[in-house]
C-alpha positions as CSV (number, residue, x, y, z in Angstrom):
1,X,-0.3,0.1,0.6
2,X,1.6,3.5,-1.1
3,X,1.1,5.8,1.7
4,X,1.2,9.6,0.7
5,X,3.7,12.0,2.3
6,X,3.0,15.3,2.7
7,X,5.2,18.2,2.4
8,X,3.7,21.2,3.8
9,X,6.1,24.4,2.1
10,X,5.5,27.9,1.0
11,X,7.8,27.0,-2.1
12,X,8.2,24.6,-4.6
13,X,10.9,22.3,-4.3
14,X,10.2,19.3,-6.4
15,X,14.0,18.1,-5.5
16,X,12.3,17.0,-1.9
17,X,10.7,14.0,-3.4
18,X,13.9,12.6,-4.1
19,X,15.4,12.5,-0.5
20,X,14.8,9.2,0.7
21,X,11.8,10.2,3.6
22,X,11.2,6.3,4.2
23,X,14.5,5.6,5.7
24,X,15.0,7.1,9.3
25,X,17.6,10.0,9.2
26,X,20.1,8.5,11.1
27,X,20.5,6.2,8.3
28,X,20.4,8.3,5.0
29,X,23.0,7.3,2.7
30,X,26.5,8.7,2.8
31,X,25.7,10.2,-0.9
32,X,23.3,12.5,0.4
33,X,24.5,13.5,3.5
34,X,26.6,17.1,3.5
35,X,29.3,16.8,5.9
36,X,28.9,19.9,7.6
37,X,30.3,20.2,11.6
38,X,27.2,20.4,13.3
39,X,26.1,21.7,17.4
40,X,24.8,19.1,20.0
41,X,21.3,18.7,19.3
42,X,18.3,16.7,21.3
43,X,16.9,15.6,18.1
44,X,19.1,14.1,14.4
45,X,19.8,16.2,12.7
46,X,21.2,15.6,9.3
47,X,23.0,17.9,6.7
48,X,21.9,17.3,2.8
49,X,22.6,18.0,-0.7
50,X,19.6,18.9,-2.3
51,X,19.3,20.7,-5.9
52,X,22.6,22.2,-5.7
53,X,22.4,23.3,-2.3
54,X,22.2,22.5,1.2
55,X,20.0,21.9,4.2
56,X,19.0,21.0,7.4
57,X,17.0,18.5,8.4
58,X,15.6,17.3,11.8
59,X,13.4,14.8,12.7
60,X,11.2,16.1,15.3
61,X,7.2,15.4,16.3
62,X,4.3,16.9,13.9
63,X,3.1,19.2,16.4
64,X,7.0,20.3,17.2
65,X,8.0,20.6,13.6
66,X,4.9,22.6,12.7
67,X,5.4,25.2,15.3
68,X,8.7,25.8,14.6
69,X,8.2,26.3,10.8
70,X,5.6,28.8,11.6
71,X,7.4,31.0,13.4
72,X,11.1,30.7,11.6
73,X,8.5,31.9,8.7
74,X,7.1,34.5,10.9
75,X,10.7,35.6,12.4
76,X,12.0,35.4,8.7
77,X,9.4,38.1,7.5
78,X,10.2,40.4,10.9
79,X,13.8,40.2,9.3
80,X,15.1,38.4,12.5
81,X,18.6,37.2,11.7
82,X,17.4,33.4,11.6
83,X,17.6,30.4,9.1
84,X,15.4,29.8,6.7
85,X,12.4,27.6,6.6
86,X,12.0,25.2,4.0
87,X,9.3,22.5,4.8
88,X,8.1,20.2,7.2
89,X,7.4,17.0,5.8
90,X,5.1,14.4,7.4
91,X,3.7,11.0,6.2
92,X,6.7,9.0,6.9
93,X,6.6,5.2,6.9
94,X,9.8,3.0,6.4
95,X,9.5,-0.1,4.1
96,X,7.6,-2.1,7.1
97,X,5.3,0.4,7.1
98,X,6.6,1.9,10.9
99,X,5.5,5.2,11.0
100,X,8.7,8.0,11.6
101,X,8.8,11.2,12.8
102,X,8.1,14.4,11.6
103,X,10.9,16.6,9.4
104,X,11.7,19.8,9.8
105,X,13.8,21.4,6.2
106,X,15.8,24.5,6.9
107,X,18.4,26.0,4.3
108,X,21.8,25.8,5.6
109,X,23.5,29.6,6.0
110,X,26.2,29.6,3.5
111,X,29.5,30.3,5.6
112,X,28.6,29.7,8.8
113,X,29.4,27.7,12.0
114,X,28.4,26.6,15.2
115,X,29.3,28.0,18.1
116,X,30.8,25.3,19.6
117,X,32.7,24.7,16.5
118,X,34.2,27.7,17.0
119,X,35.0,27.4,20.4
120,X,36.4,24.3,20.1
121,X,39.2,25.8,18.0
122,X,42.4,25.5,20.2
123,X,44.0,28.4,18.9
124,X,41.5,31.2,19.4
125,X,41.9,34.5,20.6
126,X,40.3,35.7,24.1
127,X,39.9,38.9,21.6
128,X,38.0,36.9,19.0
129,X,36.0,35.3,22.1
130,X,34.7,38.3,23.0
131,X,33.7,39.3,19.7
132,X,32.0,36.3,19.3
133,X,30.3,36.6,22.6
134,X,29.2,40.0,21.7
135,X,27.5,38.9,18.5
136,X,25.4,36.6,20.2
137,X,24.3,39.8,23.0
138,X,23.5,41.4,19.9
139,X,21.8,38.9,18.5
140,X,19.5,38.0,21.7
141,X,18.8,41.8,21.6
142,X,17.4,41.6,18.5
143,X,15.2,39.0,18.9
144,X,13.5,40.6,22.2
145,X,13.4,43.9,20.6
146,X,10.9,41.8,18.1
147,X,9.5,40.4,21.2
148,X,10.4,36.7,20.4
149,X,11.0,34.4,23.4
150,X,13.4,31.6,22.6
151,X,13.7,29.9,25.5
152,X,16.7,27.6,25.1
153,X,19.4,30.3,24.2
154,X,22.7,28.2,23.8
155,X,25.5,27.9,21.6
156,X,24.4,25.1,19.7
157,X,21.5,26.6,18.6
158,X,23.2,29.9,17.5
159,X,25.1,29.8,14.0
160,X,28.2,32.1,13.5
161,X,28.7,33.9,10.0
162,X,31.5,36.3,9.2
163,X,31.2,38.0,6.3
164,X,32.9,41.3,5.2
165,X,34.5,42.0,8.4
166,X,31.6,41.4,10.2
167,X,30.6,39.4,13.1
168,X,27.2,38.0,12.9
169,X,24.9,35.4,14.8
170,X,22.2,33.6,13.7
171,X,19.2,31.4,15.8
172,X,18.9,28.0,14.2
173,X,16.7,26.3,16.9
174,X,13.2,27.9,17.6
175,X,11.3,24.8,18.5
176,X,11.1,26.3,22.3
177,X,10.4,29.7,21.1
178,X,7.3,32.1,20.6
179,X,6.9,35.5,19.1
180,X,5.0,37.4,21.8
181,X,3.2,41.4,21.4
182,X,4.6,42.3,25.1
183,X,7.3,40.4,26.1
184,X,7.2,40.1,30.0
185,X,10.6,41.4,32.0
186,X,10.5,37.9,33.6
187,X,10.7,35.9,29.9
188,X,13.2,38.7,28.8
189,X,15.1,37.5,32.2
190,X,15.3,34.1,31.9
191,X,16.3,33.7,28.6
192,X,19.5,35.8,29.4
193,X,19.6,33.8,32.5
194,X,19.1,30.4,30.8
195,X,21.8,31.7,27.9
196,X,24.4,32.3,30.7
197,X,23.9,28.8,32.2
198,X,24.2,26.9,28.9
199,X,27.0,29.2,27.6
200,X,29.4,28.1,30.9
201,X,27.9,24.7,30.7
202,X,28.9,23.8,27.2
203,X,32.5,25.7,27.7
204,X,32.9,23.7,31.1
205,X,32.1,20.7,28.0
206,X,34.7,21.4,25.8
207,X,36.9,22.3,28.9
208,X,36.1,18.4,30.1
209,X,36.8,17.2,26.7
210,X,40.0,18.6,26.4
211,X,38.9,20.8,23.4
212,X,39.3,24.1,25.2
213,X,42.3,25.1,27.8
214,X,41.7,24.1,31.3
215,X,42.4,27.6,32.3
216,X,40.2,28.8,30.2
217,X,37.4,31.1,32.4
218,X,34.5,29.8,30.9
219,X,32.0,31.7,34.4
220,X,33.8,35.0,32.9
221,X,32.8,35.0,29.7
222,X,29.0,33.9,30.7
223,X,29.0,37.0,33.0
224,X,30.6,38.7,30.0
225,X,27.1,37.7,27.6
226,X,25.2,38.5,30.7
227,X,26.9,42.2,31.7
228,X,26.8,43.3,27.5
229,X,23.8,42.0,26.8
230,X,22.6,44.3,29.9
231,X,24.8,46.8,28.4
232,X,23.3,47.0,24.6
233,X,19.7,46.3,26.2
234,X,19.5,49.4,28.3
235,X,21.1,51.9,25.5
236,X,18.8,50.2,23.2
237,X,15.9,50.8,24.8
238,X,16.1,53.9,26.4
239,X,14.2,56.7,24.3
240,X,15.6,59.8,23.4
241,X,13.7,63.0,22.3
242,X,15.0,65.8,20.9
243,X,14.8,68.6,17.7
244,X,15.7,67.6,14.2
245,X,18.5,70.6,14.4
246,X,20.4,69.4,17.3
247,X,22.5,66.6,15.0
248,X,25.1,66.5,17.6
249,X,22.6,63.9,20.1
250,X,22.7,61.8,17.4
251,X,26.4,61.6,17.1
252,X,26.1,61.5,21.5
253,X,24.1,58.2,21.2
254,X,26.4,56.7,18.6
255,X,29.4,57.4,20.7
256,X,28.1,55.7,23.7
257,X,27.7,52.7,21.8
258,X,31.4,52.7,20.4
259,X,32.1,53.0,24.3
260,X,30.5,49.6,24.7
261,X,32.6,48.4,22.7
262,X,29.6,48.2,19.4
263,X,29.8,50.1,15.9
264,X,26.6,51.1,14.6
265,X,25.6,49.3,11.8
266,X,22.6,50.6,10.6
267,X,20.8,53.8,12.7
268,X,17.3,55.5,11.4
269,X,15.0,58.1,13.3
270,X,11.3,58.6,13.6
271,X,9.5,61.9,13.9
272,X,6.6,62.3,16.0
273,X,5.2,65.7,17.3
274,X,7.3,65.9,20.4
275,X,10.5,65.7,18.5
276,X,12.4,62.6,17.1
277,X,13.1,59.4,18.6
278,X,16.5,57.8,17.7
279,X,17.1,54.0,17.2
280,X,19.7,52.1,16.8
281,X,21.0,49.1,15.3
282,X,24.5,47.6,16.5
283,X,26.7,45.3,14.5
284,X,30.2,44.0,15.5
285,X,32.8,44.5,13.0
286,X,36.4,43.3,12.5
287,X,39.6,45.9,12.6
288,X,39.3,47.1,8.8
289,X,36.3,47.2,8.6
290,X,35.3,50.5,8.3
291,X,37.6,51.6,5.8
292,X,37.4,48.9,3.5
293,X,33.6,50.5,3.7
294,X,35.0,54.3,3.2
295,X,36.3,52.7,-0.1
296,X,33.4,50.7,-1.0
297,X,31.0,53.5,-0.8
298,X,33.5,56.7,-1.6
299,X,36.7,55.4,-2.9
300,X,38.5,57.4,-0.1
301,X,41.8,55.4,1.0
302,X,41.8,56.5,4.4
303,X,42.9,54.9,8.4
304,X,40.4,53.0,10.7
305,X,39.4,55.7,12.8
306,X,39.2,58.6,10.2
307,X,37.1,56.0,8.2
308,X,34.7,55.3,11.1
309,X,34.2,58.9,11.8
310,X,33.1,59.1,8.1
311,X,31.0,56.1,7.8
312,X,29.3,57.3,11.4
313,X,28.3,60.6,9.8
314,X,27.0,59.5,6.7
315,X,24.5,57.5,8.8
316,X,23.7,60.3,10.9
317,X,23.3,62.2,7.8
318,X,21.3,59.6,6.0
319,X,19.1,59.6,9.1
320,X,19.0,64.3,9.9
321,X,17.9,63.8,6.1
322,X,15.0,61.7,6.4
323,X,17.2,59.2,4.0
324,X,16.5,55.9,6.0
325,X,15.3,53.9,3.0
326,X,17.6,55.2,0.6
327,X,20.5,53.2,0.0
328,X,23.6,53.7,1.7
329,X,25.9,54.2,-1.7
330,X,23.6,57.2,-2.8
331,X,23.8,58.1,0.2
332,X,27.2,58.1,0.6
333,X,27.6,60.1,-2.8
334,X,25.2,62.8,-1.7
335,X,27.5,63.3,1.5
336,X,30.3,63.6,-0.4
337,X,29.3,66.1,-2.6
338,X,27.2,68.3,0.3
339,X,29.2,67.5,3.6
340,X,32.6,66.0,3.1
341,X,34.1,68.3,0.1
342,X,32.3,71.7,1.2
343,X,34.1,71.6,4.7
344,X,37.4,70.6,2.9
345,X,36.8,73.6,0.7
346,X,35.8,75.8,3.6
347,X,39.3,75.6,5.1
348,X,41.3,78.4,3.4
349,X,43.9,76.9,0.9
350,X,46.8,77.8,3.0
351,X,46.0,75.5,5.8
352,X,45.3,72.8,3.8
353,X,48.7,71.0,3.7
354,X,49.0,71.3,7.8
355,X,46.9,68.2,7.2
356,X,46.1,65.2,5.1
357,X,42.1,65.7,3.7
358,X,41.0,63.1,5.9
359,X,42.4,64.1,9.5
360,X,41.7,67.4,8.5
361,X,37.8,66.4,8.3
362,X,38.1,63.6,10.7
363,X,39.0,66.7,13.6
364,X,36.7,69.1,12.3
365,X,33.7,66.4,13.2
366,X,35.6,66.0,16.4
367,X,35.7,70.1,16.9
368,X,31.8,69.8,16.1
369,X,31.2,67.1,18.8
370,X,32.8,69.3,21.3
371,X,31.5,72.8,20.7
372,X,27.9,71.4,20.7
373,X,28.4,69.1,23.5
374,X,29.9,72.3,24.8
375,X,26.7,75.0,24.0
376,X,23.7,72.8,23.8
377,X,23.4,72.8,20.7
378,X,24.1,72.1,17.1
379,X,26.5,74.1,15.9
380,X,26.7,75.3,11.9
381,X,29.7,73.8,10.4
382,X,30.8,77.3,8.7
383,X,31.1,77.9,13.0
384,X,32.8,74.8,13.5
385,X,35.3,75.6,10.7
386,X,36.4,79.0,11.3
387,X,36.7,77.9,15.0
388,X,39.1,75.0,14.1
389,X,41.1,76.9,12.1
390,X,41.6,79.6,14.1
391,X,41.6,77.8,18.0
392,X,43.5,74.1,16.6
393,X,44.6,74.5,13.1
394,X,46.9,77.9,12.7
395,X,48.8,76.2,15.3
396,X,49.6,72.7,13.9
397,X,52.9,72.0,12.0
398,X,52.6,71.7,8.0
399,X,52.6,68.0,7.4
400,X,53.3,68.0,3.9
401,X,56.2,69.7,4.2
402,X,57.7,68.1,6.7
403,X,57.1,64.6,5.2
404,X,58.5,66.3,1.9
405,X,62.1,67.2,4.0
406,X,65.0,66.1,2.7
407,X,66.9,64.3,5.5
408,X,69.7,67.0,5.5
409,X,66.8,69.4,6.1
410,X,64.9,67.6,8.4
411,X,64.7,68.6,12.5
412,X,66.2,66.0,14.9
413,X,64.1,63.7,16.7
414,X,64.6,66.3,20.0
415,X,63.3,69.4,18.4
416,X,60.2,67.5,16.5
417,X,58.7,65.6,20.1
418,X,59.2,68.8,21.7
419,X,57.5,70.4,19.0
420,X,54.4,67.9,18.5
421,X,54.0,67.9,22.5
422,X,53.2,71.4,22.0
423,X,51.1,70.3,19.0
424,X,49.1,67.9,21.9
425,X,48.9,70.8,24.4
426,X,46.9,72.7,21.7
427,X,44.4,70.3,21.1
428,X,43.2,69.8,24.4
429,X,43.7,66.3,26.8
430,X,41.7,64.8,24.7
431,X,43.9,65.2,21.5
432,X,40.6,65.7,19.5
433,X,41.2,69.2,18.2
434,X,39.4,71.4,20.8
435,X,41.5,73.7,22.7
436,X,42.5,73.3,26.4
437,X,40.7,75.4,28.6
């Protein structure tokens, strides 16, 4: 008797019929299986080849499979960082007529690995560990902001991907998850408690298995996750209203996130009767990320700190001008024409060789920030440039001429060091282009 196989899917994937659904998942033949690392799971999970792509197949109860499938679909519609569900397979029977569990099929996230596999690398640096934990904190905050209660946060239920210099974490297992309109504080705190406990437990398991160094401080890593989550949640959920002309307040919010160690990948603003509410989406990035991004967006080849300041200013310009939905490449082109080039041109010609253009612009932005903070208003760029040229730039050495000197004409080390120290004093204690008080 032929028993009908039932496939629930929003997309037509005829190749699904070619997989050996009449065979228990743990017995699938090797020519079907894709050899990829897996995290620990309560269920049988295998990666399989499917018409030129790789899918993850998990054997699970029918009710739970449908719940997880619908939950992942909802999360994808909300643009949450998670895997994409493909289908639920039910009505499975083996060759002897015995029923088999349903199967949930999801698309494999390219270039991703379970956190457990990454932490199992014996050569992992502590800085990388911190970045991975930060990425996990960002993931949980994003999910909680969407009203998603995970219920089983762990290293094995999370995927990690490094793409174009960014560290990102993705939800991969949502069988215990629920989307709620108003998630309670109790549930949110429970999620974080479970995450901290599971992180510490899995790292200790790696230590017991001789994969991680016995001296590795698993508890400190779990505590770091808790603290980073709390800092980020508090910073992102606190509302701030201000006039649209107070651009320096946008910079202040970005700087607070930078001080927490998070870089701002996206920035959006919404306007209401009472003013403007700022919402920031952070991303954890690799060294060199911003210089590469500025080269890609504008063609400017600048140093990392200069690039970070410029990218932040482009994002701020994007939000202030109401172009949050406009591609960043277009906004960056406008920013070059309307902000960067006019600012450089506003500096008197005889002073432009004192610093490289990118450093000059960076210091002007820093000068604007401190002037705006001190005066409690968004100081116009024309005032900023005049103040910077008069109080800071006029006292600087001419870098272009110093670099271009012949060795015979160059100052001795002692003389140059003394003069540079004087320049630092003129720049103020922050070294940011503000005169000392």
